[in-house]
C-alpha positions in Angstrom: 57.4 150.0 99.1 53.9 151.1 100.8 50.7 150.3 98.8 49.5 153.4 98.2 45.2 154.1 98.9 43.4 155.5 96.3 41.9 158.3 98.6 45.7 159.0 98.7 46.7 158.5 94.5 43.8 161.2 94.3 45.2 164.0 97.2 48.4 163.6 95.6 47.1 164.1 92.0 45.0 167.2 92.9 48.2 168.5 94.9 50.6 168.0 92.3 48.4 170.4 90.1 47.2 172.4 92.5 43.7 172.0 91.6 42.4 171.9 95.4 41.5 175.5 95.4 38.5 174.8 92.2 37.5 171.8 94.1 34.5 173.4 96.6 31.8 170.7 98.2 29.1 172.7 95.6 31.8 172.0 92.1 32.8 168.8 93.6 29.2 167.7 93.9 28.3 168.9 90.5 31.2 167.0 89.1 29.6 163.7 90.2 26.3 164.8 88.4 28.1 165.3 85.9 30.2 162.1 85.4 27.1 159.9 86.7 25.4 161.1 83.5 28.3 160.4 81.5 28.3 156.5 83.2 24.5 156.4 82.5 25.2 157.4 78.8 27.5 154.1 78.6 23.9 152.2 79.2 21.7 154.4 76.9 21.3 151.9 73.9 21.3 148.3 73.6 24.9 147.6 73.5 26.4 148.6 76.9 30.0 150.2 76.6 31.9 148.5 79.3 35.4 150.2 79.2 33.5 153.3 78.9 31.5 152.6 82.2 35.1 151.5 83.9 36.0 154.8 83.0 33.0 157.0 84.1 32.7 154.9 87.2 35.8 155.7 88.2 35.8 159.1 87.7 32.4 159.3 90.1 33.8 157.4 92.5 37.0 159.6 92.5 34.8 162.8 92.8 32.6 161.1 95.5 36.0 160.4 97.6 37.3 163.9 96.8 33.7 165.3 98.0 33.9 163.3 101.0 37.5 164.4 101.9 36.6 167.9 101.5 33.9 167.3 104.2 36.1 165.5 106.8 34.3 162.5 106.2 35.4 158.8 105.8 34.0 156.9 103.2 34.0 153.6 104.5 32.5 154.9 107.7 29.5 156.9 105.7 28.7 153.9 103.9 28.3 151.8 106.8 26.7 154.0 108.8 23.9 154.5 106.0 23.9 150.6 105.1 22.8 149.9 108.6 20.3 152.4 108.2 19.1 151.1 105.0 19.0 147.4 107.2 16.5 149.1 109.2 14.4 150.2 106.8 14.6 147.0 104.6 14.3 143.9 106.9 15.3 140.9 105.1 11.9 139.0 106.0 10.2 141.9 104.6 12.3 142.8 101.3 13.5 140.2 100.0 13.1 139.5 96.8 10.9 142.6 96.4 11.4 146.3 94.9 9.1 148.1 96.9 9.5 151.2 98.7 10.4 150.9 102.4 6.7 152.2 103.8 5.1 149.8 100.9 6.6 146.5 102.5 
């Protein structure tokens, strides 16, 4: 049996329900923001709701995968490209152990 990828599983789920027609980039971006807010709620008070956070994080990631797919982008490629830009902005020798913005290092 061939291993199923996250994106493949999400695509199949959406296709089986004919939801693709509703998943415009704008709607997917809104959904990411909404689900991120729900994720934040899991940490609102002193006791973190880790099971809830796991579910909400999965929702955020799912919508991120769908948006990348809709835009014709490979999630792994865009994360690695952005990481390279961030490496340049935050060189280890200047940023190690600091949380300052890149323009204040």
